MDTraj code that builds the backbone (N, CA, C; nanometers):
import mdtraj as md
import numpy as np

residues = "UNK UNK UNK UNK UNK UNK UNK UNK UNK UNK UNK UNK UNK UNK UNK UNK UNK UNK UNK UNK UNK UNK UNK UNK UNK UNK UNK UNK UNK UNK UNK UNK UNK UNK UNK UNK UNK UNK UNK UNK UNK UNK UNK UNK UNK UNK UNK UNK UNK UNK UNK UNK UNK UNK UNK UNK UNK UNK UNK UNK UNK UNK UNK UNK UNK UNK UNK UNK UNK UNK UNK UNK UNK".split()
xyz = np.array([
    [0.0841, -0.1175, 0.0000],
    [0.0000, 0.0000, 0.0000],
    [0.0890, 0.1244, 0.0000],
    [0.0457, 0.2262, -0.0713],
    [0.1237, 0.3486, -0.0812],
    [0.1189, 0.4273, 0.0492],
    [0.2301, 0.4880, 0.0832],
    [0.2333, 0.5746, 0.2006],
    [0.2073, 0.7169, 0.1569],
    [0.1318, 0.7890, 0.2352],
    [0.0968, 0.9274, 0.2057],
    [0.2059, 1.0212, 0.2558],
    [0.2341, 1.1252, 0.1807],
    [0.3219, 1.2280, 0.2356],
    [0.2493, 1.2959, 0.3520],
    [0.3119, 1.3104, 0.4657],
    [0.2408, 1.3631, 0.5829],
    [0.1906, 1.5054, 0.5628],
    [0.2599, 1.5863, 0.4849],
    [0.2176, 1.7237, 0.4666],
    [0.0843, 1.7315, 0.3913],
    [0.0704, 1.6536, 0.2843],
    [-0.0533, 1.6533, 0.2076],
    [-0.1696, 1.6032, 0.2922],
    [-0.1481, 1.4946, 0.3621],
    [-0.2528, 1.4345, 0.4443],
    [-0.2972, 1.5307, 0.5542],
    [-0.2023, 1.5906, 0.6237],
    [-0.2385, 1.6813, 0.7327],
    [-0.3026, 1.8094, 0.6805],
    [-0.2595, 1.8564, 0.5645],
    [-0.3185, 1.9765, 0.5062],
    [-0.4636, 1.9527, 0.4673],
    [-0.4907, 1.8393, 0.4056],
    [-0.6277, 1.8079, 0.3643],
    [-0.7174, 1.7929, 0.4859],
    [-0.6701, 1.7239, 0.5860],
    [-0.7518, 1.7031, 0.7055],
    [-0.7733, 1.8319, 0.7822],
    [-0.6768, 1.9232, 0.7802],
    [-0.6957, 2.0491, 0.8517],
    [-0.7940, 2.1397, 0.7786],
    [-0.7998, 2.1306, 0.6461],
    [-0.8921, 2.2131, 0.5678],
    [-1.0347, 2.1581, 0.5697],
    [-1.0484, 2.0266, 0.5897],
    [-1.1803, 1.9638, 0.5873],
    [-1.2553, 1.9949, 0.7159],
    [-1.3849, 2.0014, 0.7062],
    [-1.4685, 2.0303, 0.8234],
    [-1.4912, 1.9054, 0.9085],
    [-1.4815, 1.7873, 0.8483],
    [-1.5049, 1.6620, 0.9204],
    [-1.3958, 1.5617, 0.8908],
    [-1.4292, 1.4354, 0.9098],
    [-1.3336, 1.3287, 0.8814],
    [-1.3177, 1.3103, 0.7312],
    [-1.1977, 1.2697, 0.6912],
    [-1.1682, 1.2461, 0.5496],
    [-1.1355, 1.0986, 0.5326],
    [-1.2066, 1.0337, 0.4426],
    [-1.1873, 0.8919, 0.4162],
    [-1.0537, 0.8709, 0.3447],
    [-0.9941, 0.7543, 0.3640],
    [-0.8664, 0.7228, 0.2996],
    [-0.8825, 0.7165, 0.1475],
    [-0.9980, 0.6747, 0.0996],
    [-1.0222, 0.6708, -0.0454],
    [-1.0207, 0.8119, -0.1029],
    [-1.0713, 0.9069, -0.0276],
    [-1.0689, 1.0460, -0.0715],
    [-0.9259, 1.0978, -0.0799],
    [-0.8445, 1.0611, 0.0170],
    [-0.7035, 1.1024, 0.0144],
    [-0.6327, 1.0435, -0.1070],
    [-0.6622, 0.9169, -0.1386],
    [-0.6019, 0.8548, -0.2565],
    [-0.6484, 0.9232, -0.3849],
    [-0.7765, 0.9592, -0.3909],
    [-0.8288, 1.0266, -0.5099],
    [-0.7631, 1.1630, -0.5283],
    [-0.7455, 1.2360, -0.4188],
    [-0.6807, 1.3675, -0.4262],
    [-0.5359, 1.3527, -0.4711],
    [-0.4668, 1.2525, -0.4174],
    [-0.3276, 1.2322, -0.4574],
    [-0.3188, 1.1926, -0.6049],
    [-0.4096, 1.1078, -0.6517],
    [-0.4099, 1.0668, -0.7911],
    [-0.4333, 1.1865, -0.8830],
    [-0.5311, 1.2695, -0.8496],
    [-0.5588, 1.3875, -0.9309],
    [-0.4409, 1.4848, -0.9303],
    [-0.3742, 1.4970, -0.8164],
    [-0.2563, 1.5832, -0.8081],
    [-0.1449, 1.5310, -0.8976],
    [-0.1222, 1.4002, -0.8943],
    [-0.0181, 1.3413, -0.9787],
    [-0.0516, 1.3535, -1.1268],
    [-0.1784, 1.3357, -1.1630],
    [-0.2185, 1.3514, -1.3025],
    [-0.1989, 1.4945, -1.3501],
    [-0.2315, 1.5905, -1.2629],
    [-0.2118, 1.7309, -1.2984],
    [-0.0641, 1.7616, -1.3176],
    [0.0200, 1.7163, -1.2254],
    [0.1636, 1.7417, -1.2376],
    [0.2225, 1.6734, -1.3604],
    [0.1706, 1.5554, -1.3941],
    [0.2170, 1.4854, -1.5137],
    [0.1828, 1.5653, -1.6399],
    [0.0602, 1.6161, -1.6475],
    [0.0223, 1.6929, -1.7663],
    [0.1006, 1.8245, -1.7738],
    [0.1270, 1.8850, -1.6586],
    [0.2077, 2.0070, -1.6561],
    [0.3495, 1.9786, -1.7050],
    [0.4062, 1.8679, -1.6618],
    [0.5418, 1.8320, -1.7040],
    [0.5464, 1.8005, -1.8533],
    [0.4442, 1.7331, -1.9053],
    [0.4407, 1.7011, -2.0478],
    [0.4312, 1.8276, -2.1336],
    [0.3470, 1.9204, -2.0920],
    [0.3334, 2.0462, -2.1668],
    [0.4625, 2.1283, -2.1596],
    [0.5261, 2.1305, -2.0428],
    [0.6518, 2.2037, -2.0289],
    [0.7616, 2.1384, -2.1129],
    [0.7583, 2.0066, -2.1226],
    [0.8550, 1.9349, -2.2064],
    [0.8363, 1.9718, -2.3535],
    [0.7116, 1.9796, -2.3964],
    [0.6839, 2.0180, -2.5351],
    [0.7283, 2.1614, -2.5616],
    [0.7062, 2.2500, -2.4662],
    [0.7481, 2.3898, -2.4807],
    [0.9008, 2.3997, -2.4892],
    [0.9695, 2.3239, -2.4055],
    [1.1157, 2.3242, -2.4093],
    [1.1662, 2.2684, -2.5424],
    [1.0993, 2.1677, -2.5954],
    [1.1378, 2.1102, -2.7237],
    [1.1188, 2.2111, -2.8366],
    [1.0099, 2.2906, -2.8287],
    [0.9867, 2.3950, -2.9287],
    [1.0996, 2.4971, -2.9301],
    [1.1518, 2.5277, -2.8121],
    [1.2596, 2.6260, -2.8004],
    [1.3971, 2.5626, -2.8154],
    [1.4009, 2.4355, -2.8542],
    [1.5250, 2.3611, -2.8743],
    [1.6128, 2.3594, -2.7494],
    [1.5477, 2.3414, -2.6353],
    [1.6179, 2.3334, -2.5079],
    [1.6163, 2.1886, -2.4601],
    [1.7279, 2.1426, -2.4083],
    [1.7362, 2.0057, -2.3576],
    [1.6857, 1.9943, -2.2145],
    [1.6717, 2.1080, -2.1469],
    [1.6309, 2.1097, -2.0076],
    [1.5006, 2.1872, -1.9928],
    [1.4110, 2.1353, -1.9096],
    [1.2878, 2.2074, -1.8773],
    [1.3216, 2.3076, -1.7672],
    [1.3003, 2.4341, -1.7959],
    [1.3304, 2.5394, -1.7005],
    [1.2022, 2.6007, -1.6471],
    [1.2164, 2.6871, -1.5482],
    [1.1009, 2.7479, -1.4820],
    [1.0155, 2.8278, -1.5794],
    [1.0794, 2.8970, -1.6744],
    [0.9986, 2.9778, -1.7666],
    [0.9166, 2.8908, -1.8615],
    [0.9587, 2.7674, -1.8856],
    [0.8779, 2.6755, -1.9659],
    [0.7510, 2.6368, -1.8892],
    [0.7671, 2.6086, -1.7606],
    [0.6521, 2.5706, -1.6773],
    [0.5563, 2.6882, -1.6630],
    [0.6102, 2.8075, -1.6404],
    [0.5246, 2.9255, -1.6274],
    [0.4492, 2.9553, -1.7562],
    [0.5126, 2.9289, -1.8687],
    [0.4503, 2.9578, -1.9981],
    [0.3288, 2.8693, -2.0251],
    [0.3299, 2.7469, -1.9755],
    [0.2193, 2.6547, -2.0032],
    [0.1241, 2.6371, -1.8854],
    [0.1544, 2.6979, -1.7732],
    [0.0739, 2.6731, -1.6529],
    [-0.0712, 2.7182, -1.6687],
    [-0.0950, 2.8341, -1.7300],
    [-0.2324, 2.8819, -1.7461],
    [-0.3134, 2.7891, -1.8352],
    [-0.2502, 2.7405, -1.9417],
    [-0.3193, 2.6503, -2.0340],
    [-0.3558, 2.5193, -1.9643],
    [-0.2645, 2.4662, -1.8851],
    [-0.2890, 2.3398, -1.8159],
    [-0.3948, 2.3590, -1.7068],
    [-0.3913, 2.4718, -1.6363],
    [-0.4931, 2.4984, -1.5351],
    [-0.6311, 2.5101, -1.5979],
    [-0.6394, 2.5763, -1.7117],
    [-0.7680, 2.5884, -1.7815],
    [-0.8197, 2.4514, -1.8224],
    [-0.7300, 2.3659, -1.8710],
    [-0.7682, 2.2325, -1.9142],
    [-0.8120, 2.1474, -1.7934],
    [-0.7490, 2.1664, -1.6783],
    [-0.7816, 2.0879, -1.5594],
    [-0.9166, 2.1258, -1.5001],
    [-0.9567, 2.2493, -1.5189],
    [-1.0870, 2.2935, -1.4667],
    [-1.2029, 2.2317, -1.5414],
    [-1.1817, 2.2026, -1.6667],
    [-1.2861, 2.1350, -1.7426],
    [-1.3526, 2.2179, -1.8449],
])
top = md.Topology()
chain = top.add_chain()
for i, resn in enumerate(residues, 1):
    res = top.add_residue(resn, chain, resSeq=i)
    for name in ("N", "CA", "C"):
        top.add_atom(name, md.element.get_by_symbol(name[0]), res)
traj = md.Trajectory(xyz[None], top)
């Protein structure tokens, strides 16, 4: 079974008004990982467009709004 990072788990539980089920924590972690994966893929494509071998902060900033819009639905 996967271990939760304590910061994420404690942050979610402190923000919630009641108890948080473990399945909910897993769903939140999965969605977070999927979002970070799509952000990394878009930043990789942006870096490739600029003929850069390394993904830098300005690549991530350049695609962050587009990825956030896509994540909202």
